[in-house]
N, C-alpha and C positions, 0 to 999 in steps of 0.2 A: 892613739886612743882607740880602743876597740868599739865595735858597734854597741849601741844601747837598745834595750827593748823598745823604747819609745820610737826609735827610727823605723823599726819593723812595721809599726802601725802607720807610718807616714809615707813610706815608699814601697812600691811593689817588689822591686828587685832588691838584692842584697845591698845594704847601704855602703857608701864609700868609706875608706879608712878615716878620712877627714871630711865629715859631712858638712855641706854648706847650709847651715841653719837659716841663714838669711833667705836663701832661695827656697828652702822648704816652707818657711812661713809665708812668703809671698805667693808661692804657688797654691798653698792651701787657702789663703785669704781670697785669691783671685778666682777660685773655682766658681764657675757659673755666672760671673760678672763680666759684662762686655763694656767697652767705652760708651756705648749707647744707653746702657742701663745704670752706669756708675755715677752716682751723685757727685763723687769727688772730682770727676772730669769737669763738671760745670763749676764746682766750687773753686777749682784752681783757675778757671777762666774768669771767675769773678774777682779772685784775690790777686792774680798776677803771679809772676815767677818768683817773687821774693816777698812773701807775706810779712815776714818779720825782719827783712833786710839781709837775710842770709841765703846764699845760693844753695840749691840742692843738686846732687849729682844728675848727670844726663840720664842715667839708668832709671831714675825715679819717673821721669816723664815717658821714657820708653815703656816701662811697665804699666803706666796709666794708659798707653796708647794715645797720648796727646803730645803734639809738637810743643816744645817749650814756648810758653806765651811770650810775646814781644816785651821788651823791657818797659816800654811806655804804653799805656792804655788807660781805658776808663775803668780803673780798678777800685775796689772797696777801700776806703780810707778810714782807719780807726780814729777814735777820739783823740788819742795822744798826738798822732801826726797831724790831724786836722787843726787842733788848737795851737800846735807849735809852728807848723809850716805854713798854714793858710791864714789862720786868724792872728798868729803871732801874739798870743795872749801872754800876759805876765802870770806868775804863779797864782796870785789871788783870783784872777779872772778864770784861770783854768780850773781851780777848785770849784768856783761857782758853776762853770759849765757842767762838771761832773755831777754836782748836786742836782742841777736841773735835769740832767739826763736820767739820773736815778728816779726822780719823781715822775718824769715823762713816761717811763716804762710801766708805771703802775696805776695811772689814772688818766681819764680823758683830759685833753688840754688843747689850747689854740696856739697858733704860731706866734701871736703877740706875747704869750706868756713866757716863751723860751725861744726867742728869735735865733740864737746861735745853734740850738739843737735843731730847729727847723732848717737852718742853713746846712747843717751837717747831713741831715736826711736828704735834702735836695741834691747835695753833691754826690750822694750815694744811690740815687734813684735807679740808675741803670744796673750797677752791680747787684743791688738788692733784688731786682727782677730776676736776675740769673740765679741768685740764691734760692728764691722761691721756686723757680723751675727745678733746681737741683733737689730740693726737698720732696718734690713729687716723684722722684725716680725710686725704683725698688731696690737698687743695689748700692753697696758702699764698700769700696776697696781702696785703702790708703796704703800704698807700698811703704815698707820699712826698708830703706836703703841707707846704709851707713856711709859716712864720709870716707873718701879715699885718701890714702897717704901719698907721699911724693912718688912712690912706685906704682901708683894707680890701684893698689890692692885695698880691700876693705879694712877699716880700722876697728871693726867690732860693732855688733848691733847695739851695744850700750851707748854708742855715739850717734845713733840714727836720729835724724831731725823729724819733728812733727809740727812744722810751722803753720800749717793750715788749721790745726785743731783748735788752738786758742783763738784764731781768727773767727772760727765758727761761733765762739762764745760772744765775740764782739758783734758779729752779724745778727745774732739772736737778740742782743740788746737793741740794735737798730730796728729790727723788725717789730719788736714790742713797742718801742717808742713811736714808730710810724703807725702801728695799729691804734694806739691811744690817741694819736693826732687825728686819724681818720674817724675814730669814734667821736671825738670832740667836734668834728666837722659834720657829724650826722651821716656818716658812711659806714654803717655797721657791717655790711657784707664785705667791703674792702678791708675793714679792720679784722674781721674773722679770717680772711684769707691769709693775712700776715701771721695771726696767732696760730692757726693750724699749721702753717709752714714751719713755725718755730717748734711746735710739738714734734713734727715729723723729723726735723733736723736733729733734735736730741736723740731720737731713736737710732737714726742712721749713724751718727758719730759714735754712739755707744757700741756699735757692732765692729769697731776696729780691733786690731790685734794687741792692744796695750791697755793697761789699767788707766793710763792717762786719758785715753779716749773714752773709756767707760765713765770716768769721773766728770769729764767735760760734758759728755752726753747727759748725765744726771743733772749737772748744773744748768744746761740749756733747758731741760725739762722744767726745772724750778722757775727759770725766767719766764717760760711760756705760761706756767701756772699763775704767776703773779699778774699777768695781763689778762688771763681768762676770767678771773673773779670780777673785776670791774666791768668786763664785757657782759657777764651774766646779770649784773645789777643795772645795766643800762635801760632807761625807761623806753617804752615803745616797742620792745621786742615781743612778738606774739608767742602764744603757747606753741603754735606750729613751728615757728622758727627755733624756739628753745628746745623743743623735742628733737628737731633736726640736728642742732648743735650737740645734744647729748648723744645721739647716735654716732656722730662723727668722733666724739671723744671715746666712745666705747669701741669703735672700729680700729682705733690706733693699736699697733702691736705693743706688747709689753716691753719694758726696757730690758735689753739683753742682760742676762745674768753675768756677774763678774767671773763665774767659773770658766766661761768660754775664753775670756781675755787672759786668764791665768794659764789655762791649759794650752792654748795655742801660741801665745805671745811671750808671757813672762817666763814660762818654762824654757822656751828656746833661747831667750836672752841669757838665761843662766847657763845653759849648756854651751852657748857660743862664747861666753866669758871664760868658762873653764877651758875651752879649747884654745883660746888665745893666750890665756895664762900659761897653759902647759907648754906653749912654744916660746914663752918669754916675749910675746908681742903686745901685751895689753897692759897699759897703766889704768888704774881705776878712774882716772879723770876722763870723762866721756870725750870720745873723738880723738884721743891722743894715743897713737900706737908707738911702742918702743921697738927699736931694732934689737934683734936677739943678740945677747952677749954670749960668746962661746963658753966662758967660764960658768956663767949662770945657767946656760943651757944644760950643762952636765948635771948640775944640782937639780934642775927641774926634772930632768929625765929620771932621776932616782926616786921621784915621788910617784905614788900610785894614783894616777889621774883617773883610772877607772873607778877606784873607790870614791873619789870626789864626785864624779859624775853620777854614780849609782846612789850616793847619799842624796844628792840634789833631786834626782828622779823620785826617790822614795818620799821625800818631804813634799814635793809637788803633787804626787799622787794622793797623798793624804790631804793636802790642802784643797785640791779640786773636789775630792769626795766630800769634804766638810761643806764646801760651798754649794754642793748639789743636794744637801739634805733638804727634804721637801718642806719642812716646817722651820719657822724662825727659831723656835726653841731648840730644835736639833742643830741648826747652824751655829747658834751662839755657844752651845755646849761644846761642839766639836772644835770650833775655832778657838775657844778659850783654852781647851786642852792643848792644842797645837802651840799657842802662844806661851803657855806655861812650860811646855817641854823644850821649846826653843830657848827660853830664858835659862832653864836649868842647864842646857847644853853649853851656853855661853859663859855661865858663871856670873859673878857679881859685877865684873868689870865691863864697861861698854866696849864694844868691838870697834877698833880703829883700823884705818888703812895701813898704818905703819906696822901693825902686828902681822898682817898678812905678808907684807913685803919682807919682814924679818924672817918669817917661816920659809918663804920661797927661796931666800938667799941661803938658808940653812941646809935645805935639801934633806934627804934621809929616807927612812923606811916607812913602815905602816903607821907608827905612832905619830910622826910628824905629818904624814899624809892625812891622818884623821884630824889633827889640829888645823891643817889647812882647810879641810872640808868644813869643820865647825866654824872657823873664822869667816869663811866665804858665805856660809849660810847666814851668819849674823849681819853681814854687809849687804847681801843682795836679795834675801827673801822678802817679798812684798808684805806690807802690813794689811792683809786682806780683811781683817776684822772690821776695820773702819770703812773699807770699801763696801763690804757687805751691808753695813749699817746704812751707808749712803744709798745703796740700791733699794733697801727696804723703805727708807725715808721717802724717796721719790715715788716709789710704788704706792705708798700710802697717800701721798699728795695727789696722785692721779685718782685714787679712790675717792678722796674728798671732793675733787673737782666734779666727778660724775654725780655724786650726791648733791652737790651745790647746783649743778645744771638741772637735776630732777626737781629740786626745791624751787628753782626759778620757774620751771614749767608749771609746777603745781600752783604757785602763786598767780601766774598769768591766767590759769584756768579757774581758780577758786577765789581770787581776790585777796588771799592771805596765805601765809605759810602754814603747813600742817602743825597740829599739836604735837605729833610724835613722828619719828622717821618711819615707823611701820606703816603709816598712812600712804607712803609712796609706792608700796608694793600691794598688788601687782599692777596698779594702774599706770605708773610711770617707770618704775624699775621692776624687773622680775623678782629680784631680792635686794635687800639693803646690805651692802658689805659691812663686815665687822672691822674692828680695829686690828690691824696686823700685829701691833705691838702688845696689846692686852688680851687679844682673843675674845674680847667682849664687844658689845655694840658701841659705836661711836657716841661720844657725849654730844647731846643736842639740847640747846636751851633756847626756845623761841621767845621773842619779845614782841612788843606792840608792832614795831615796823621792821623787824629783822630777826636775827638769830646769831648764835655762835655755835659752830660745829667743830669738834676737834678730836684728834687722836692724841693719846698720851705720849707718843714719841718713843725714842730709843730708850730713855731711862725708865719707862714704864710707870712714871708717877703722874698723877692728875694734878696739873699746876694751873687749873682754871683757865686754860686757853692761852697762857703766856708762852711766847716763843723767844727765839734768840734776839729778836728786835726789841723786846720789851724791857722795862726796868721796874722791878728786878727781872732778870732773864728767866726764861723757862725753856723747856724742851718739847712742849706740845706743838702739834702741827694744826693750826687753827684756820677756820674760815669765819671771818666776821662780816656780817651783813647788817646794814648797808656797808659796801666797800668804802675804804678810805677815800676822801675827796681831796 
């Protein structure tokens, strides 16, 4: 395979004939991050060497600059392992544990209300302290290291493991449960430390090289938001404290745009897969590398793999440009056009693995090569429209939180909520943010002892503050005060 234009931007010298996309991605992601500034070094110290029961290659820890953690240690224990291995609960009691855990992350509580959840938090006290410390670090580098085959060679980036990423989501749930426990115990400063760590953790994870990390980062941000609202509604917080919390929320960096994850990670996953396929070494089952078959190798060599790689690069260029559109309306329009064009490219039939395998076995010239390219695009191009919506959704949730904090500070100063959002500026907020989805002011309806504040959400329809959790369901992004008890 000849060099691609993308590689010229990634390496200073002429790229090799068979570029190491895995190394290129890792070198790019690691730039400027040291073991002492990397949050992920501490996260792996908290989670242990096998967060989800699967070993990662030694090269992963070498790239982190961290010796492989010992097999046994005081590591974070997720809810599943805790209920199964330590509490040895039956299925009904396990369901009750998770129900209590879900409630405990969203409202103040006492240990007597959910003793098993309190026991789970106590068991994780030390690793959670490490997670909080990790969230305070400025860097995040999570190496992408594929599993190795029997010959010790990589099996393709499509099989790279990300076991610490989902663990971050579990840790966020634990942090918010502990925050609400501390709030119920009358320890608002300790509660806020956990909530703020959760907010920071979401931003860090979202800076990874994959869309999975982006989505988990957004999910962690939503978990943090769910705990922030009852905190802001907690009695006894002074206007000075609430203004301080508002400033801390405003100081948080924005959630990383999905364009970065697509440009540096998903794009190289695609090119890496093309390279492995061209050599007959990759099955589309993650982590399983095939040995080259001499007869198949001849057919593969007859295909124009440069055409396949150029096609992929073209589509990724277009996708990244669409994601970088400065307005939501521009992003939606550009991404919708890409989705429509990809569907037209694929035809009416859904793309399946066996279609690609048939084409690869067929071999041939430009026509078959183009079919291979089109089929591979259907299989591996990420559904970035939904990811873009998820980014905009969590961005709006953060806007809502800042307005809610400003409303709480206003109430602490004036004894009541304002009649309209405009009353917050310029005394509490410099300006009141609009709804990202409608381009209009947020809907705000004050009541005697509270209010509802909401964005109309992705679908753009005003559904009177109903969200996914309501019946009937809605798509709005609401803040209801008083917070649910």
